N, C-alpha and C positions, 0 to 999 in steps of 0.2 A: 718189448725192451728195445731201446734205441741202440744204434750202432755208432760208436765213436768216430769222429773225424780224425782222431789222433791228436787233436789240439783241445784240451779241456775248456779253455775260454771260448773257443768257437762252438763247442758243444752247448755251452750256456746260451750263446747268441741264438742258436738254432732250437732252443727249448729242450735240449738233452742230446742232440746229435742227429744223425740221419735216421729216417724211418727204415725199418727192416724191409728188404726186397724193393728198395727204391733205386731210381736212376737219376743221378745228381750231376749237374753241370758245374764245372769250374772254368770260367773264361777269363781272358786277359790278353794284353798285347805281348809281343815278343819280349822275352827277358823278364816277364812279370813274376815268374816262379810257378807256373802251372805244373810242370813235370815234377818239380821238387815237392809240390803240394801232394801230388798223387803218391809219390814214393814215401813221403812222411805218413800218409794215410795207411799205406800197406805195412810199413815198418812197425808202426805203433800196434796195429792189430796182430802182426806176427809176434811181437814181444808179449802179447797176451796169450800166446800159444795157438793162434789160429793159422791155418794155411791160407795164403793169399796168392792172387794171380795178377800179373802185370801184362797187359796186351798193348803192344806198340805197332802203330800203322806207319810210322815215319822213322824216328830215330832208332838205331839198333840198341839192343840191351847192353852190349859191351860199352857203347858210347855213353849211355845213361849212367852206368855204374862208374865209369872212369871220371865223370864230371861231377860226382857227388862231393859235397864239402867233407872234410876229413871226419868230422863227428858223425855224419850220416853214413859214411863208408864203414866206420867202426861198428855202428849199429847194425848195418847190413851183414857184416861178417859174423856177428853174434847170432843172427837168425836166418842165415843163408838157406838152410834146409827147409825153412817154412815159406820162402819166397820163390814162387814159380813164375815163369814167363812164356809168352808167345811172341816171337819176334817176327812179325809180318814185314817189318822194315827190311830184314835180311832176305826173306822169302820172295818178296815181290820181283827182284831181278830174275829169279829162277822160274817162278810160276806165271808172272805177268799180271795182267789186269784181273785175271780170275781169282787171285788172292784176295781181292777187295769185293768180290761178289758177296752180297749180304748173306746169302745162304751158306756159302762156303765159310765165310768169316764166322757167323754165329755157330755153325756146327763145330768148327775147330775150337772156339771158346768154350762151348758147353761141354765138349768132350774133355777138355783140359780141366774144367771145373769139377766134373765127375771123377776123373782120375785122381786128382789131388784133394778132392773134398774141400775145395776152396770157395767159400761163399762171399769173400771180400775181394772185389775185382776193381782194377783201374784200367780204363780204356783211354790210352793217351794219344791224342791227335787224330781227329776224324777228317782232316782236310783231304787226304788222298781219295776219299769216297767220290770226289768230284770227277776223278778219272773214269769212273764207271757210271755215275749218276750226275748228269749235267743240268737237269731241271730241278727247280726248287721242290716241287711236289714229290719227285722221285727221291731226293735226298731226305726229305722229311719222312717219307714212307720207309726208307731204309733204316733211318735212325730209330723210328718207332718200332720196327720189327725187331731190331737188336734189343731195344729196351724190354719189350714184352717177352722175348725169349729168355733173356737173362733173369727177369723177374720170376718167370715160370719155374726156374730151377733154384730159386731162393737167394740169388746173388744181390748184394747191395753194392752198387756200382758207382764209381766216380768216373766221368768222362770229361775230356778237355776239348775246348774249341778256342779259336783265336778271335779276339775282339777286333773288329774293323771299324773304320770311320762311319759313324752313324748307326752301327749295329752292335748289339751285345755279343753276338756270336758270328762266326764266319759266314754262315748261310742265312742267318736270321730266322731259322726255324728250330734250332736246337732247344731254345728256352721253352718252346711250347710242348716239347716232348718230355722235358726234364721235370722231376718232382721238386727238386731244389735247384735254384739258380744263384750262383755267387760269382761276382766279378772282381778280379784283382786290377785295380787302377794303378798304373805305373807311369810316372812322368820322367823317369830316368834318374831320379834322386830318391824319392820315397814311394812306398807302396801302401795302398789302402784296399781293404776288402769290404765289399758291400753285398749283403744278401738282398736279392730282389724278389725272391719267391720261395715259399716253403709250403707245399701241399700238406694239409692236415695238421698244421702246427703254427703257433705264434712264433715270431722271431723278433730280434732287436734290429731295427732299421738303422740307416745312416752308414757312414764310412768309418771303419775300424782300422786300427793300426795293424800292419802286416809286415813282419820282419823275418828275413831269412838269416838263420844263425848257422854255426858250424854243425850243430847237432840236429837241426831241423827247422820247423816253422813255428813261429810264435805269433799269436794274434792278441792284440790289446784292445778290448772293447772300449767304445767311446763313453761308456757308463761304468761307474764303480758299484760294488755291491751295496744294497740298501742296508742301513744300520738303524737301530733304535736310538732315539735321543738319549744321550747319556747325561745323568745328573751328577755333577761334581761340585766341590766347594771352590769359591773364589781363591785366587792365589796372589801373592805379592809379585811385583815385576822382577825384582832382583837387584835394584839399585836404590840406595837409601835416598828417600825424598821423592822418588818418581811416582809412587802411589798417591801421595798427596797432590802432586801436580795433575794427575789423571782423574782425581776426584774419588779415588777408592781403588780397591784391589781389582785385578783382572777377572773378568767373568769367564767361566769355562766356554770354550768355543770362540773366544775373542780372536780377531785378526788385528795385529798391531803393525802399522807401517812406519818405518823409519826412512825419512827421505832427506836428502841434502847432498852438497857437493863433496868431492873427495877430501879425505883428511879430517872430516868432522867427527869421526869415531863411530860410524855406524856398525862396523864389524865388532869393535870392542863392546859396544852396548849389546849387540846380538849375542856375543859370547857370554856376557854377564847374565843375560836373560836365560840362556841355556844352563849356565852354571848354577843358577838358583835351584833348578830341579835336580841337577847332578849331585849337589851337596846334600840333598835329601834322599839320595839313593834311587831316584826315579830315572826312567829311560828318556833319552832325548835323541832326536834325529836332526842333524845339522847338515843342510844341503848348501854347498858352496859352488857358485858359478865363476868365481874369480881365483880364490886362494886354494892351494893344495892342502890336503889334510895335515901334512907334517907341520906346515906353518901355523895352522890353527891350534894344533895340539901343543906346539911350543908356546904360543901366546897364553893359553890356558894354564900351562905348567908354570909359567912365570907368575901367574895369579894364585898358584897353589892348588889348582883344580885339575883333576884327572878325568879324561874322557876316553872311552874305548874307540880305537880307530874304526871299528865296524859301524859306529854311530855317526860317522862323518862320510858324506858322499860328495865327491867332486864330480860335477857335470860340465862337460865341455859345451859352452853355450852356442858354439857354432855347429855342433853335431848332436842335436837333440830332437827326438821324435816326441811330440807332446803326449801321445797316448801311451807310449812305452814309459815315459817319465812319470805320468800319472799313476800307472800301475806299480812302478818301482817304489814310489812314495807310499802308496797304499800298503804294500807288503812290508817295507822297511819300517814303517811307522807303527806297526802292530805293537801295542803295549806302551808306546811313547806318550808322555803327557805334554811335551812341547816339541814343536817342529819349527826350524828356522830355514828361511829361504834367503840366503845372503848373496846379493848382487843380481837379483832376478832381471834387472833392466838389460843385462848383457845378452839375454836370450833373444834370438831372432828367429821367428817362424811366421807362418801364414797367420794373418790376423784372426780369421774366423776360428781356426783350430786353437790358437793361443787363448782366445776369449773363452771358448768352450772348455778348455783344460782348466783354466783358472776358476771358472764358475763351478765345474763338477768337483774339482779337487778340494776347494775350500769349503764348499757346502758339505762335503763328506767329513772333513776334519771338524767343522762346526758341530755337526750332529754327534760326533764322537766325543765332543767336549775337549778337544785338543787345543792348547794355547799355541797360536801360530804367530810368527813374526817375520815380516818381509823387510829387507833393506833395498832401497832404490837410490841409485846415484844420479844426481842431476848434474848438468854440465857447468853452469855459471857459478863462479865463486861468490860474487857479491851482486846484489840488486835484483837478480831474477827471482820471481816467486813461483816457479814451476814446481809442482809437487810430484809430478811423475805421471805414469800411465793412468788415464781417467778411469779405466775399469778397475785397476788395483785400488785406487782411492775410493771407488764406489763400494767395493766389498769389504773395505777395512772398517773395523769398529773404532779403532784408535789411530790417529795420525799424529806423529811427532816430527816436526820439521826442525832439522839441525841447520844452522847457518853461521856465517862469519859476520863480524861487525868490527869496524875500526874504532877502537875506544882508547883515547890517550896515546895515539900514535902506535897502537899495538893491535894486531889482528886477533880478536878474541872469539870464542865460540859461544853461541847463544842457541837456545831452543824455545820453540813455541808449541803448545798443544793445540793443534788445529781442530781436532775432533776427539771426543771421548764418549764412549758408550754411556757413561753415567750422565753426561750433559752438564755436570757440575765441575768441570775441570778448571784449573787455574788459567786465567787468560793473560797472565803477566809474561813479560819477556825475561827469560831466565838465563843467567850466565852459568856455564859449567866448565869443568877442566878435565882433560884426559891425562891420567898419570900412569906410572908403572903398574900400579895395583888396580887400576880401573877408572871409574868415573866419579867425580865429586861435583855435586850440584851446589853452586855457590850462592844462589839466590837471585832476587829481582835486580834488574838494571834500573837503578833509581835516578830520578831527576834528569832523565834524558828522553829525547824524542827522535824519531827517524832512525831508530836502531835497526829495524828490519830492512831498511834501504841500504844498510852497510856503512852509512856515514852519519852517525848520531850527532846530536847537538845538545848541549846543556840547556835546560829550561831556564836557568838563572841568567845565563848570558842572553838568551832570547828576550827575556823580560827587560833587561837593561837596554838592549838595542831599541826595543819598542818604546820604552820610556824616553830614551834620548830623542827619537824622532818625533815624539809627541810634543 
């Protein structure tokens, strides 16, 4: 039976958790969260009724506890009697270098394990060993001896080391002794956890989201759970006349992209798309990167439609972790038939992670048969024919381009179906109007050309001019 890391999603990455009686390395740069990781590991197991042991070679126990986030401090207070510690950081000034002698160290740890019957152990910070063992082979030998002695008494241990330039661990030997090796990559802004090694078990490779919260550690895998392909019936878009333009109803799993400049009604159309399911008593998840939930609820209320606030998520586009966001959508969309991503172009993140998130998330929603809609705001009001992010257009089954055109000295709204899954969509240029109650499709822009350039011309006038010059 595996031993939990204290983080359910990380357990899944590791194929179920740590192997019993294993010696497991967690490495990372300063401030990456190594100590908090070990404390989270201990607290979770203590909460399951187990006695646990924390061994520090550097920072004192009082310092560790005083620096815990509020939520973790509260967790510790609840299981304080189950959490035991050996504070070599405080003993070293009294005992000197002898405190770090591997035999003295292991005997003290094993004695404490036996006294407290604690087989869940965290050994935090092995850097001080260099004070006693200055040669690489001696450090490796010392760490190996500690690991074997702890395994012999049945302990499942997490130990920390510091990542240095060009090395996974401080001495470059810890990873060879460890049964599992995980590294926390920290660039000063975001954290990523990567499992590099797991003896006796398969694991999910790549960099995963790693977030420190008030209550502990959260890990967001770069993959979502696999799901069976869901079979559902096609559904109407939610705006009268839109299905005819698209060449038929929406197919389950369809991703529809609305793209166009500000003021063309992308959010209103997205709300009507969501409202179609809401009026039928179905669950909807609406994710906004621009407008606050109160504003969206008010717009829907004016249309006579009610949505539960819990079904609207506002995401600050300047403060988004792609993997955390991906898992949030996964959890919140459970049972939803439609999901809207309103203003996704406001999101700024590393291109590789952004592309991975989009690919993983929308493939997951497609397999579940969820109807998805993306709104993407372009910058130019007239003349530009930019549809938006190439990867979003790539994964979209339907693309609806909203535009402005100057017709009769008036700036009017037009739409074009650029792509439709059916392949039989209307290729006309369509005029529409945004009103208090929603969207009205007015029909084709007749007898004109150059409409999508923003400056249309009447074909009859063109014919007269051509005839005159002939």
